N, C-alpha and C positions, 0 to 999 in steps of 0.2 A: 572327066575329069573330076578328081577328090577336089575337095575346099579344104584348106589348113587355114587356120589363126594362129598367128606366130606373134606371142607378144613378149617384149626384151626391155632389161633396162641395164646402166651399167653403173656402178661406183666406183670410187678411186678416193681415197683417205692418204691426206697429202698429195691431192692432185699437184705438180705432174709427175711426183718420185716416190709417191707412197703405196701402200698396197691397196690392191683393188679386185675387181669381182663381176662378173654379170651374173644375170638370171634370167633365163628363157622359159617358156611354157608354149609349149605345142597344143593346139585342140581342135579335133574333128567330129564330126557327128557321123557316125556309119548310117547304112542304108535303114536299120530297126530304128533309127533315133536314138542311140546312145552315144551320151559324149565320151570321148576318150582323149584323157589328157595327161602331159611326159611335161617333168621338170627338169632344166640345164642348169647346174651352175658350177661355176670355179673361181678359183683365186690366185692372185700371183701376187708377189713380192712387192714389184718395184712396176708401175705401169702408171697410164694414163685414164681418166677418166675418156676421153673418145673412143681409145682404144678397147674397152671392156664394152663402150654401146655398140661399136662395130664386131666385137665378137661375140656379143649374145646373138645377134641376129645372123651370123654368120653359121653358126653351131646347130641353130634350129634350123638352116635351111640346109645344110650336111645332114641333117638327121633322115631328110626325106629321099625315099627309094625311087622313087618315080615322080614324073613332072605334074606337078598340081596347079592350081590357083593358091594363091599364097596372100592372105590379109597380113601383111606387117604391122604392127602397132608398136609404136616407141614414143620415148619423150625428148628423145636426141634430135634437136633439127638438126644438126652437124649429119645425122645419117640419114632423115627424112628429106630434107630440101637438099641433099646431093642426087637424089633422084628427081623428087619433084618439082625441082627447080633448074635441073640440067646440069648442074655443076660439074657432076662425074663425069658426063660426056664433052664435057670443055677442056676437062682436066686429060681425057686419055689425047682427046683430038690436038691438043698443046703440048702431048710427049709430057704427059704428066707434071705440068707447069699449070699454077695460078693465076688469075687475070693481073695479079702483081708481079709475076716472071717468075717467084719464087718454087722451090717444090712444091708438091703436095705431099703433106704429112702423113704418115699410116701405109702410105703406097701399097705397101705388101696386104695390108688386112684390106684395102680397097679392092686388090686383084683378085684376094681370095673370096672377097662377096661377090663380084661382078662374077667369077665362075660358080659359086653355088648359087645365084640367081639365075644361069643362064636356061637351065632348061624347063624353068616355073612361068605361069603369068602371075604378077607380083603387083597389088596394089600398097602403095606407101603411107601410110594413115598415123600423122602424130596426133598424141594427145598430153595434155597438160598433165605434168608428173605431180606426184603429191596433192591428189586433189580426189583423190577416192574410187577412183577406176578402179575396181578390184583386183585384174590380172596386172597391170603395172605397179598396186600395190605389192600384190605377192613378190614381183618381180624386183621389186626395190628390194623386198626383205631377202630375198637368195640372194642377189648380188651383195648386199652390204655384210650379211652373214659371212659369204665367202671372201670379202675385203675383213673385215674384223678377225677372221680366221687366221689370214695371213701376217696380221700384226705379232703373233706371237712364235712366229719361225724366224 
């Protein structure tokens, strides 16, 4: 089973109703030891930071054509803790309600993320944002550039 690294970041300017974007990098090393990379980004006119964080990971997972071991790296505790701390499984079990009985925000994207994650073995890794992590910094630039491009629309 191929191992893939997925790095992702989201950005929103004027959260919650301003323009936003995500940036994602997929990396894998082939049998010859050669590193392969792909970058993805997209901007949206009106969105939230959390939606962009989710969409970055979803986009990366949806690019994978067969089951893989995926190491996801994100500075979003919202995304990482949903898996690492079991929030997501609790939300599903409780009919998409949080512990306070309020509906889970971004359910559409959480459901899409669950579907995209299903065929893969995934480890969820939090990285500190804006701390010099090379791929996280690249994803941040991709996300903010995509968000900034939406300001002009």
